[in-house]
C-alpha positions as CSV (number, residue, x, y, z in Angstrom):
1,M,-72.2,21.1,-6.2
2,R,-70.1,20.2,-3.2
3,I,-70.2,16.5,-3.9
4,G,-68.6,17.0,-7.3
5,V,-65.8,19.2,-5.9
6,G,-65.0,16.6,-3.2
7,R,-64.8,13.8,-5.7
8,Q,-62.5,15.8,-7.9
9,L,-60.2,16.5,-5.0
10,Q,-60.3,12.9,-4.0
11,E,-59.4,11.8,-7.5
12,E,-56.4,14.2,-7.7
13,S,-55.0,13.2,-4.4
14,E,-54.9,9.5,-5.4
15,T,-52.6,10.0,-8.4
16,I,-48.9,9.4,-8.0
17,Q,-46.5,12.1,-9.1
18,M,-43.9,10.4,-11.2
19,A,-41.3,13.2,-11.5
20,P,-40.4,13.3,-7.7
21,L,-40.5,9.5,-7.5
22,I,-38.0,9.2,-10.4
23,D,-35.8,11.9,-8.8
24,I,-35.6,10.0,-5.5
25,V,-34.9,6.7,-7.2
26,F,-32.2,8.3,-9.3
27,L,-30.5,10.0,-6.3
28,T,-30.6,6.7,-4.4
29,L,-29.0,4.9,-7.3
30,I,-26.2,7.5,-7.5
31,F,-25.6,7.2,-3.7
32,F,-25.2,3.4,-3.8
33,M,-23.0,3.5,-6.9
34,V,-20.6,6.0,-5.3
35,T,-20.4,4.2,-2.0
36,S,-19.9,0.8,-3.6
37,V,-16.9,2.2,-5.6
38,Y,-15.2,3.2,-2.3
39,A,-15.9,-0.1,-0.7
40,T,-14.5,-1.9,-3.7
41,L,-11.3,0.1,-3.9
42,E,-10.6,-0.6,-0.2
43,S,-11.5,-4.3,-0.2
44,E,-9.6,-5.3,-3.4
45,V,-6.2,-5.1,-1.7
46,D,-5.4,-8.4,0.1
47,I,-4.8,-7.1,3.6
48,V,-5.7,-8.6,7.0
49,L,-6.1,-5.7,9.3
50,P,-5.0,-6.0,12.9
51,T,-7.7,-6.0,15.6
52,A,-8.2,-3.6,18.5
53,D,-10.7,-3.6,21.3
54,T,-11.2,0.1,21.0
55,A,-11.6,0.2,17.1
56,K,-14.4,2.3,15.9
57,E,-15.7,3.4,12.5
58,N,-15.0,7.0,11.6
59,E,-16.8,9.2,9.0
60,R,-15.0,9.8,5.7
61,T,-13.7,13.3,5.0
62,Q,-12.8,15.2,1.9
63,G,-9.2,14.8,0.9
64,E,-8.9,11.5,2.8
65,I,-6.4,9.1,1.3
66,F,-5.9,5.4,2.0
67,I,-2.4,3.9,1.9
68,N,-2.4,0.1,1.9
69,L,0.6,-1.7,3.1
70,R,0.7,-5.4,2.2
71,E,2.4,-8.1,4.1
72,D,5.2,-8.2,1.5
73,G,5.9,-4.5,2.0
74,A,4.2,-3.3,-1.2
75,I,2.6,0.2,-0.9
76,I,-0.7,0.5,-2.8
77,V,-2.7,3.8,-3.3
78,N,-5.8,3.8,-5.5
79,E,-5.1,0.3,-6.8
80,R,-1.6,1.4,-7.9
81,Q,1.6,0.0,-6.4
82,M,4.2,2.6,-5.8
83,E,7.6,3.1,-4.1
84,V,8.4,5.6,-1.4
85,P,9.5,8.5,-3.7
86,E,6.3,8.2,-5.8
87,L,4.2,8.1,-2.6
88,Q,6.0,11.3,-1.4
89,E,4.9,13.1,-4.6
90,V,1.3,11.9,-4.1
91,L,1.2,13.1,-0.5
92,L,2.7,16.5,-1.4
93,R,-0.1,17.0,-3.9
94,V,-2.8,15.8,-1.4
95,A,-1.4,18.2,1.2
96,K,-1.4,21.1,-1.4
97,Y,-5.0,20.6,-2.6
98,F,-6.6,19.3,0.7
99,P,-4.8,21.0,3.6
100,G,-5.8,19.2,6.8
101,G,-6.7,16.1,4.9
102,A,-6.4,12.7,6.6
103,V,-4.2,9.7,5.7
104,I,-5.4,6.3,6.8
105,I,-2.8,3.6,6.7
106,R,-4.3,0.1,6.2
107,G,-1.4,-2.1,7.1
108,D,-1.5,-5.9,7.1
109,T,-1.1,-7.6,10.5
110,N,2.2,-9.0,9.4
111,A,3.5,-6.0,7.5
112,Q,7.0,-4.7,8.1
113,L,7.2,-1.9,10.7
114,G,10.1,-0.3,8.7
115,R,7.8,0.3,5.7
116,A,5.1,1.8,8.0
117,M,7.8,4.2,9.3
118,Q,8.7,5.2,5.8
119,I,5.0,6.0,5.1
120,L,4.9,8.1,8.3
121,D,8.1,9.9,7.3
122,C,6.5,10.7,3.9
123,C,3.4,12.1,5.7
124,R,5.6,14.3,7.9
125,K,7.6,15.6,4.9
126,A,4.3,16.6,3.3
127,D,3.2,18.3,6.5
128,I,0.2,15.9,7.0
129,Q,-0.7,15.8,10.6
130,N,-4.0,13.8,10.5
131,I,-2.8,10.2,10.3
132,A,-4.6,7.1,11.5
133,F,-4.0,3.3,11.3
134,A,-7.0,1.2,10.2
135,T,-8.0,-1.7,12.5
136,T,-11.0,-3.9,12.9
137,K,-12.9,-4.5,16.2
138,D,-11.9,-7.6,18.1
139,E,-15.1,-9.6,18.0
140,D,-14.3,-12.4,20.4
141,G,-12.7,-10.3,23.1
142,A,-9.7,-12.6,23.3
143,P,-6.4,-11.0,24.2
144,P,-4.0,-10.5,21.3
145,A,-1.4,-13.2,20.7
146,S,2.1,-12.3,21.8
């Protein structure tokens, strides 16, 4: 009698449960789809980020908004080009719905400093305190060109 019970337990343990496997595959698929959308939105804007020796990658937070500043001075948020008054409205809404949210300015290396100051001024008017500039890590360790 014991032999039969052991064989039955052995046969049951060798079967693969499909429902949990499908759940895991589905959740993994959703994770990669969501992360690829963010990567695409950020990389579609033609910007060459400045380098810094101390650059590090930060975790994304809720209410975080990326403001892209191209070399020609164009301001782009969520693949949409906008002027300063429109950016001000967007930042006011972000500050209202996500208090304490972060603004990351992705400015081109050759972008105009005046436009960056206009973006900072919009953040201040919207009472957004958490502001950062995106950079990339200097891989070769060479000093920046003057």
